[in-house]
N, C-alpha and C positions, 0 to 999 in steps of 0.2 A: 504494500500500500504506500503510495507516494504521499509524502507530507512535506510542506514547507511551513515552518512556524516562526513568525516574526515576533520580536519582543524589543523593548527599549523605548517605545514611544512615550511621550510625556508632555506636560506643559512646561515651557521654558521661556525665559525672558529674551527679548531681542539682544543679539550679541553672544548668547550662550551657546553651549555645545550639547550634543546628544550622540550616543552611539547605538545604532540599531543592530540587531543580530537576527539572522535567519538560519535556523537549524533545519537541515534537510535529511530525509530518510526515504528509503524505498527505491532508490535509483543510484547509478554510479556517478556520484557527485563530480568527480574529477574530469569527467568527460562532457560536462555541460558548461555552456556559457551561462554565467550568473549575472543578474542585473537587478537594480532597484528602480522602481517606478513610483510615481505619486499621482494622486488625484485629489484636487481641491473641489469643494462644492461648486457645481455648475460648470466645471471645466473638464476637458478630456484628460485621460490618463497620459502622463508624459514620462519619458525615460530620463533618469537622473544619473545613472552610473552603470557601467558594464565592465565585467571582468572575464576575459577569456582564460581558460586554463592552460591550453597547449602553448600559447605564446606568452602568457603572463602579461598581456596588455590590458590597459584600462582606458575607458573613454568617458567623457563628461560633456554635457551641453554647456554653453557659455554661462547659463543662468546659475550654475553651481560650481563651475571650474574654479579651483583655488580654495574652495571652502569645504567641499565634500571629498571624501576619499573612500573608495571601495577596496576591500581586501578580502581574502578568502583563506581558509585553513582547510586544505583537502583532507588532512588527517582527522579533523573534527567534523567534516561535512557541514561547515558553517561559513556563511558569508556575512560580512559586516559593512556598515556604512557609518563612517565617522563624519559628523556634520558640525562644522564650526561656523562662527560668525552668523548665526541663524537670524533670519529676517522674518517679519510677519508674513511675507508672501511665500515662505516655505511651509506654511501651515497646510497640511494635507494628510490624507491616509497614505502611508507608504507601504508598497507591496514588493515582495521578493518574487523573482521569476527565474525559472530554470528552463533552458531550451537547448535542443540539439536539432539535428536534421529531421528527426521523427516526432519529437515530443515537445510540449510546451506546458509547463506547470506554473501555477500561481499559489501564493500564500493567501491568508485571509486578511492581511493588512494590519498595520498598527498606526494609531493616531499620533501625529505630531502637531502640537499647537504652539505657535510662537506669539506670545502676547505679554504685555506688561500689566 
């Protein structure tokens, strides 16, 4: 049974930091591209970070580049998202995603709220 379980979402003040975690099970984690996405109320889901396993590369959109860092621990089947210098516009539900050529899995999401 495939599972992606996100954790770490919270209420944080502008300028603060959070670290999200996504624990994976039920598939060969190291063979999947892992990514984080977010969806704010009334908006489409957007990609915020990607980590490939084979090449060890990461990618970010300009909106979070320099503030967010994705990392993965293939031994623990876990992917992380370190978020620094948070802004109110970062408020959203954050989702973990695992994909390869054949499959595409989603977690249930974790709420991040940036507000004073």
